[in-house]
C-alpha positions, 0 to 999 in steps of 0.5 A: 074391732080397732086395728093399729097399722104401722105404715113406713113411707117415703118421706115425700109430699102428698104421701099422708094425703094418698094414705088418708084417701085410701082409707076414706075411698074404701069406707073406713073411719080413721080414729087416729093418725100420727105421722113422724120421722124415723131413724132414717130421715128419708122415711116417715112412720104412720100409725093408723087406728082404724075400726073395721073387719079383716085388714088384709085387703087394706094392707094389700092396697097400702102396698100398692101406693107408690111411696109405701116401704113396709106395712105392719098390723100390730096384733091387739095387746102385743104392741107398745102403744102411747098417746098424749093428752092435755085436759083442762077441768073446772077447779074451784079453790076448795077442790084444787087439792082433791083434783091434783091428788087425783091427777098425782095418781096417774102421774098427770103433770099440772101445766097451767093453773087458771083462775078457775081451772087446772090443766094437765098433761098426761102421756101413756097407754090409751086405756090409762088416759081414758080412765084418767078422763073418766076420773076428771069428768065429775069436775067438769071438762072445759077443754080436751086435746089428744094426740094420735096414737103412736105404736111399735111392735115389742121387741124379742126378749132373747137372742134366739128370737123367742119370747123369754119363758117364765121357769116354774120352780 
């Protein structure tokens, strides 16, 4: 099962290496890793997607690392998750219109037109990107690059901290 772990760390040299080494040292394969600044320039946020059993022990180990500030595991389906992908596909002149119409359904942006290829940029939910990739596969994938997943918890929907509830009529 995939786990999405958000790790807030001090923005210091070597922190990324220590976090990645901690996962590797315990036999976990990182499927996705994205790191970037937060609103506070002294902190960075890592989003780590890892496959494995219960993450309780991993979270405890992350807290033992010197520069870790906060660790949160985002429950499946309860976080906001996004990726970005660039995809180059074969595009014979006779099929370009068809390919571009299919891409438009996913709101993919055409970023390059070659003699025999089209390159698209798409960002969004990881499942939507996977669906787009499968739709384009029959045309022939020439090149593909994806970012690491970024994620954050959803905000509460009311002032008292409870999720907004639908009222039945």
